[in-house]
C-alpha positions, 0 to 999 in steps of 0.5 A: 547459498540461499534457503531456496538456491536448490530449487529450479525457477519453476519450482520457486514460481510454483511455491510462490503460486501456492503461497498466494493462493493460501493468503487469498484463502485466509483473507489477507489478500484479495487478488492473485497479483503482487501482494503489496497493495492487497497487504496495505489494504488488509493492514489499514482496514484491520487496524482501523476497522475500515470498510474495504470497498470492491475492486471496482472503485478505482479511486477509493479502497476504503471508508471509515464509520464517518464516511472519510474516503481512503486511497491505500497505497503500499510500496515494498522497498528491496536491496535492488530498489529502495524507491519510495514512490507510491504507485500512480495516482489517477485523476488527482484533481478530481478529489476522489479521496480524503486521505492517502493511507500509505505504508512502506514494507521492507523486502520481507514485508515487515513494516518500516513506516505508515502514515495517513496523509490528507488530500491537500498535502498529497496534491501539494507534494505530487508531480504530474507525469504526462507519460502515464497521465498520473501523479507521483508521490514520494513517501520521504521521511519529511512527510511525517513531519508535516502537520496533519500527517498521522503516523500510524506505524504502531497501529499497523505493526500491532495487526497480527496476520 
């Protein structure tokens, strides 16, 4: 029997909503949506001192002090879905970003692995999906072995929430 098994579904949704609002008030998340993307942005910007851009920037989430542009992605893997496919990358050929900063979260949001991946590697290893008019990129273990990819797992794990 789980820790929350005595609660109704409505009670669990209410708890989830209150937790989401508290995380937003603390500045850990920026929206009331699924926290995976917001957490990814929070961890990367906190770890590296990047400037987080307004949500209206569709292809860039942050910039560093040198002006490098980052699209930040997060993927939460669960026992029900262990996929490492990142969310859709729109207009990849437009070269709107210099790097994808990506993190894989475990089911409880602990960090499994994180990396900073140059645009060209993302372009070379992405697949176009006509149904969504976007590219998909899978953050497989082999990515960290590619020259130019920076493993920043330790940097993100050092960020205290």
